[in-house]
N, C-alpha and C positions, 0 to 999 in steps of 0.2 A: 678727471676720470670717474667713470661710472662704478660704483660699489654696490655689489648685490645686497638686496634686503636682509638676508639672513646674516650676513657679516656685519653690515651697519647696525643692526638693531639687536646684535649679541648681548646678552645680559652683563652688565658690570658689577652688580651687587647682588646680594641675596635678596633683597626686595624685588628685584627684576625678574626673578625666576618665576615663570607662569605654570601654575598646576602643581608645583613641588613645595608646598608649604611646609609639609612634614620634614623635609630634607633641610630646607633653609633654616627653620626654627631650631632643630637639633644642632646644626653646625654653629649657629650664632651662640647658643647657650654653652656649648663646649668651649668655644672661643673665649666668652666672657668668664667662665670658671677657670681657665687655663688648663683645661683637661684634654690636651691634643694627643690623639693617637698617633701610632708610628706608621700605620697602614691603613688605608680606606679603599672599599671596594664599591664602585658606582655601577649599577645594573639597570637595565629597563630598555625601552624600545628606542629605535633611532630617532634623532632629532628632538629629544626631550631635554636637553640641557646637561648631560653627564660632563662633557668636556668644558663646558661653560662654568659649571659649578666648580670644577677642578681648578680652574684658573682663578676664579674668585676666592676660593680657599687659599690658594697660593699668594695671591695678592694680600689678603687679610694677615696672613702669617709674617710677610716681609713688609707690610706697609709701615711707614714711619710717621705718618699723619696722625691727627688726633682721633679723627673717626676713621676706622678701617672697613673696607679700602677706601681711601680718599680719591684715588683715581688721578692726582696730580704729582705726587711724589715721584721720584726717578723710578723706584721699584715697580710702583703701579703700572707706569707707562711702559717700561721695558718688557713687563709681563704681558700687557696688553697687546704689544706688537710682536711678541714672541722673540725678543732679543736679549731676554737675561740670561746670564751665565749660571745662575743658580736655580733656575727652573727649566728642567729638561724635559722635553716632550719626545716621546719615543713612541714610534708606530709599531705595535706588536705584530702586525701582519707581514711587515719586511724585516723585522729583527727577531726571528723565532729561534735561532740557534742558540746553544749553550755558550758559544764563544761570545755572542752579545751581552749575556747576563754576566760573563766572567769580567767583562769590561766595565759594568756597573758595580761589581763588588770591588774592584780596584779603585773606582772613583770615589765610592763612599768613604774611604779612608781619609780623604782630604777634606777639610771643612769648607764652607762656603765662602766665595771671594768676598762679597760686600753685604750679603744678606744675613738675616738670623737663622734661616733654614735653607737647606738644599732639598729641593722638592723634585722627585720623579713622577712624572705623568705618563703612564703607560697606557696608550688607548688600544681597543680590541686585544685584550690581554689573553683573550681564550685562544688566540692563534699561536701562542708559545708552544714550543714542543714539550713533551714530557721531561726531557732531560734540562731543558731551561727552567721549568718550574721546580724541579728538585734542586737546582743549583740556587733558586732565589730563597728557599725555606729558611736557611740558617740567617740569610740577611735580613729578610724582614721580620723574623721572629725577634732578633736582638740587634737592631740596627744602631749606629752612633745616635746620640741625643739630638743631633742637629740634622738629621735626615728623616724625611717623610716621603712614604710611597703612597700615590693615588692611581688606583686601577680603574679602567673603564671598559665595560663589555656590554654588548647586546645579546649575548648567549651564555648565561650564567651557568647553565648546566654543565658546560664544557670546562669550567674552572674546577680543578681539583679541590677536593675537600680540605687537604692539608693547607691550601691557600687561603680558603674562605675563613677557616677557624684562625687564622693570623690576622685577619682584618676586620674593621668595622663596616658592616654592609649597609647600603642605602639602594633601596629600590625605587627608580623614577617611573612615574605613571604617566599614561597617555594624557593629553590635554583636552579638555571638554570643548566642544563646538562653540559654545558660547563665548569661552575665553579666546579661542582662536579668532572668532568674528571680531571681538574687540581689538585684538592685537593687529588684525588686517586694517580695521578702521583707522587705527592711529598711524600704521604705515601709509595708507592712502592720503591722510592729511599731511603728514610729513613731506610725502613727494608731490603734493599739489595735485593729486588725482581725485575726481570725483567718482564714487563707486555707489552703486545700488545696493540696498540691503540684500535682495534676492542673490545678486552676484557674490556678494562677500559670504553669504551663507553656504552657496554652492562651493566655493573654494575651501572654506573651512571644513565641510563634510568631505570633500575629496581628499584632504590633507591626512584624515584618518587618525588625528590625535597627534601628529608630527608638526612642530612649530617651523622646523627648517623645510618641511615639504610645503607647508602653507605659504611661506615667503617665496620659495621658488615658484610655486604655480601663480602666485600673486604677479611676479615679475613677468612671467610669460603672458599672462593675460593683459597687463597693462601694456605691453609692447606692441599688441594688434588693436588694444582698443582706444588707444589715444588717451585724451584727457577724460573721458567718462566711460567707466566700465560698467556695462549692462549685462544682464543675463541672455538677452537675445544675441548679442555680438558673442558670448561665450558659446551659446548653443549651435549658432551657425558656422562658427570657426572650428570648434572642436568636434563637429559632427555629433551633437547630442539630440536626443529625441524631444525632451521637453514634457512638462506635465499637460499641456493642452492636447497635444497629438496623441498622448498615451490615453487620456481621457477619451478621446474620440473613437480610438481604436478598441480600447476595451469595453466601451459601451456597445459597440456592433457585436463583440463576442458575448456580452450578457444578454443581447437580444436574439442570440442564436443566428445572426445574419452571417454565415460563412462567406458567401460572395463579397459582401461590403467589406468585411475584415480583410479578407485576402487582397482586395484592392486597395484598401487603406495602408496595409502592410507594404505592399509593392511602391506606394507613393513614398513612404517613409524611407525605404532602402534606396530609392532612386534619388532621393536628396543627399546621398552620400554618407550616411550613417553605417558605420561599421556593424557588422552582425553581431560580433562579440560585445560591443558596447550596448547594442540594442537589447540583447538578451540581458545585460547587466541592468540597464535602466528598468526593463520590465519586471525584473525581479525585486527591484526596489519598489516598483509602483504596488506590486501584489504584497509584499511585506507591510507597506504602509496601509493598504486597505485591511489586513489582517488587524493590525494594531488598531485601526479605528473600529473595527467591528467588536473588538474586546474593550472599547471604551478609553485607548490610550490616544490623546490628541497632543502630546508634547512634540513641539516643532523640531526640536534637535533630533528626535527619533524618526519622525515622518520624513523629515527632508524638505517638507514645505507645511504651510498652514493647513490644517484639516479641511478648511473650507474650500481649498482649491481642487480638491479630489471629487470626483462626480458621486453624488450621493446615489444616484440610479444604480450605479456599478456596484457600489458597496452593499446596497440592499438587496440586489440580485443573487447574490451567492451568500451562503452562510459559512461560519468559520472552517468547517470541515472542508468545504469545497475550495475555499482560499488557500488552506494548508495544502491541498492537493495541487493547486495551481502553482504555488511557490515551490513545491518540490519538483514539478515538472520543469520549471526553468532552472532549477539548480541542477538537475540532472542532464538539461540539455547544455549548459554551459561546460559540463565534464565531458560530455560526449562529442561536443561539435567538433573538437580538433582532430578526432578520428573518422570523421564523417565523410561519405563520398561528395555530399555538397551541404555546407553549412546552411545554405538558403532553404534547402528542402527540409532540413530538420527544423528550422525556424516556422516554415509555413505549416508543417505537420503540428507542431506545438500549438499554434494559433487556431488551427482546425479542430483541435481537440478541446481547446477552450470554448469553442462555441457549442458545445453540448456538455459543458460542465454543470449545468443546471440540473441534468438528469442524472448526475453521478450520485450513487448511494454508497456510503462508507461501509465497511465491514461491522462497524458498531451499530448501525441502523439494522443492517440484515440480522444480526445478532439479537438486536431488541425485538424485532419482528418474530424471529425464531422462538425468543422465550416467551412471547405473549401467546404463540400458538401452542407452545408447550404447556403453557398455563391452561389454555381452552381445553386441551386433551386431558390434563390432570382433573380439572373441574368435571369433565364428561366421564372420567373413570370412577371419580369418587361419588357421583350421583346417578346420572343416566345418560343415555346415548340416544340421539334421534334415529329410529328405525322405521321402515315401512310398516304400514297397517297389517300386512300379511304376516310379518315376523311377529309383531305383537300378539296376534292371534295365535301363533305357534306356540311361542314361548309362555304366555300367560302371565308376563310381568311387564311393569310399566317402565319404559326405557326413555321416556321423552324428556327433553331440556326445555326449560323455561327460557323465552326470549330475554327475560331480565337478568338471567345469569350471564348472558353473552355480550351484554353492553361494555364498552371499554376495550374490546378486542380489536387490534388493528385490522383494517379491511384491505381485502385482495381485489384490487379494481377488475381484474379480468373475470372474477367469479361473483362479484357483488352486484354488477349491473343487471344480471338476469333475475335476481331474487329482490331488486329494490322495490318493484312494484307490490309485492307481497308483504312488505313491512308496514305496520300501524302507522298512521300519522305521527311525526315528530320522533319516531324511534331511530335509533342507529342502525344503519344497514349492517347486516351481520353476514359473515363468510359462511358459504356452504348452507344458507338458510333454506334452501330448496330442496334439501334432500328427503323430505318425508312427502311422498305423493299424496294426492287428494284421498279422501276416504272412499272406499269403493263399496258399492251396495250390489250385492248378488242376489237377485230376485228371479225367480222363474217367470216365464211369460205366460200370460193367459191368452185365450183365444182372441181376444179384442186387442192383443199388442200391448196391454199393460203390464205392469209388474205386481207381483203380491207383495205382502209385507217385507221390508228389508231385513237384513240379518241382524239379529240382536249382538250387542258387544259381550264380550266375556266378562263375567264379573270376577275381578281380580281381587276380591277380598277373600278367596279360599274356597269358593265353591267347585264342586267337582265338576269335570268337562262336560258330563250328561247333563247337569242343570244348567250350565252355563251357556251352552249352544242348543239350538232346536236340533231335534234328532234328524231332521232331514238335511242338516248342514254338519257332517262330522269333521272334525278338525284334520286339516291338512298335515300329513307326517313327513312331507318331503322326502318320502322313500319311494324310488320309482319302482321297486320290487314288491313293495307291500300292497296288498289287496285293498287296504283302507285309503289308499292315495287317490281317491276319486271323490267327485262332488255330486252326491245324490240329491234328487229334487222330490218334491211332495208328489204323491200319486194322484193327487187332485186334479192334476193337469191332464187332460184327456188326450187320447193318441191322435186326435186329428188336429193337433195344436198349429195354428196358422204361423208360418215362418217365412222367412227370407230365403229364397232359393240361392241366392248368390253367395251368401255367408254362412258358415256353420256356428259361428259365434257373434253375439251382439257385442260390439266392441265398446258400446257406451256404457252399458251395465255389466259387461262380464258374465253373462248369463248364457248356460249352455243351450243351444238351440235344438228343436226337435230332430232336424236333419242329421245332427251328429251322431244319433243312435239308430241302429238298423231298424228296418221296419218290423213291426210286430213284436218289437222288444222293449218298447219304452215303459209299459207298466211293470214288466218284470225287473228290469233295470231300476226302476225308482223305487221298487218295494222289497227286493232281494236283501237279506240281512248282511252286513258288512262284517269281515273277519275280526273277531275280538283281538286287540292289541294289548300286549303286555304293560300292566301298570305297576306303580310304585306308590306306597303311602309314606309320606315324608313324617318327620317327627312332630309336626303340627297337626297331622290328621288330614292332610291334603293329598288327594289321589292325583296323580299326573301319570300321563303316559311316558314312555320311554321316547317318542318322538319329541314331546314338549321337553323332556329333561335335556335330549340331544341339542334342540335349538337353543334352550336357555345357555347351555354351556357355550355353544358357539358364539352367541351374541356377547355374553360376558368377556370371553377371550378375545373377541374382535377389538375390543377397547384397548387391552394391555398386551396383547401377543397376537397379531394378525396373521403371522404365517402358520402357527399352530391351528387357529380358528379355520384357515383356509384348508389345511389338510384334514382337519376333523369333518369338514364337509363332503371329503371324498370317501369317508369311511362308509361301510355297508350297513345294514340293519343292525341296530343295538338289541342285544338280549341281556337279561338279568339272571343271575345264578348266584345264591350265596352271598348276597350284598356285593356283587362284583358285575360290573358292565362289561361284557364282552362285545367285540366287534372284529371286523376284518377290513385289510385295506389291500390293494394290489401292487404298489410299488414298493421296493426295498428302501429307498431313501426316506419316503414317507413314514414307513414302519419304524425306521431307525429315529426319526424326529418324535413320533409319538411316544416311544419307549423312553426318549430322553425327557420329554415333557409330561410323563406320567404324574410325578408329584404335583405339579401344576394343575393339571386335569382332576386329580382326586381332591385337591383342595376346593376347586370350584364345585364338584359334585358334593362334597360334605357340607359347603356353606348352602347349597340348595336343598339338600336333603335333611340336614340337621342331624345328621349321624354319619359315621365312617362308610364310604362307599368306594370300593376299588375299581380300577379299570384295567382292562386286558385287551391288547389288540394283537391279532395274528397276521402273519403274511400270508396271502394267497394270490401268487402272481398268476396271471392269466397267459398262455402261450400266445405268441404272436401269430397272427393269421399268415401262411405263407403263400406267395404269389406263384404262379407258375415259373416253373425253372427253379424252384428252391431259393427265390431271392426274398429276403425278410420284408416285411411290408414296410418298416422303417426306412429300408435302404431304397425300396421301389419309390417312397415318397420323395427322397432326395434326388433319385434319379429323374422324377418327372419334373420336379421344380427346376433344375439346372439343366435339363436336356442333355443329359450325358449318358454314357454307357456304362456298364459294370465290367470292370477288367480285373484280372488276379484275384478270383475269389478264393 
């Protein structure tokens, strides 16, 4: 009669216990020292040898041979067969009531029939009721000297603490894959079956540390494999994917071949592989790739030799992307049971894997933002690239050197436009094209050529009058200011030749004659400009209020862009009693400037070298009314949305 491998190969001595060396050595030492406890509690996962150890302990206590357990004496044979009257095995799952425990309390009063000890082995003891546990307390605390209790459970947390404290506890561990593989090899040799190493390794991994599960799966595989167990037979019979097909499928995903990956996935599913099993195999595959990426090549962890995994797939994705893929399959396995179609979910997962190479983790985004912040911090601490016209207006040097920008991550969408402007060998810089080419504004002569170019401002502290030729006053950026013009030398005659099609020479930004009314060119060029209010700094430098305004805006644009933008909307600045006065036309802008007054005054003090106040007044301009007393803002909304006004 056929006997299953798990029963046939049940351990008979402490040396036969696989993976439980601590338990075996402790029990053997206590037996040799004759320090026998009155109660033992064995806990651990299923199939690890708890009941077998209890039987071995019972045989050792009652064995009459010279070496215990001998296995040949009547007591050892009766215990092995389960027919001993003095070793009582009780199923805790079916004897849970307090009445069953009362029966045990009555039986312990009688000594053993023919053995030295009466031993009670209660399996799955956590299934006993609370009343049954309470009834056992006194008995297991002070039992007769010839009684030993051995409890076994897979759920130690369900055993009351009052029971645990009265027992010696032993925790049984899962058995390693290598040990299971050796046990399976010995079982195959004993059965006369030839088994490949890869097949035995797969059975050992699927057992997940349980010896009984490994033997049960071995019997199942041997039943359809015949005299030779191979991994190919296991794969085809049990519907496994296999490492080769997984390599081919994930290789297409790594290449971004969505069409090929979906077709390969369909071929795998058509071969009869269950979707849940396929998701599990894919998760194992990605997990192994992640281990290889981190340098882990232990075969028991990977499930296969590291050389069997496609190196191109492992190189295509980094560790973060592999973690993302593993998380995708784990979530898929949890969600597939509630899905409209599990196959749709699986196909969607592999379609997402095809663009996994483009995935950017939040950590990478944060690193780029930190680098951009460092760029802004360096700009605020030193200088900012500004247009040439702004440099003329402010009178300060706010340029950033290219050497300070190296090492900053590039933004491909913006860097390509400025790549040509970089010197050979330099790292492309983001936003490196914000400074426009230097403009030279020169009046035209009668021959169409230009006179001498504009001289640059001497930023060493010279006054505006000496820094710029008198024929080119500083631009104040004030539309209402009479000085907001560009005057030209009176040397140009009234009959200057010009292009009739354009009033401006776009190439050189010079004002053409035709922009000036007839007969007024000479007077326009020679008329005196209105004197603008100036301020002398603590260093003795004379600056205009327009330059002061432009400098404050330029400095605040680096640290507080909103305030700088609102300052650009203010009207002309005036100075009275070391206080700058200005006006603005919107209430929310007025409130913002009042809130930011300490910041603005700090910038003014840094510029002027002495305390300078800032005051802003609100001067709202009434909205222009349209016919029918409809406000202009409402009229704009009406025109945009093609609607009518109702309920005024």
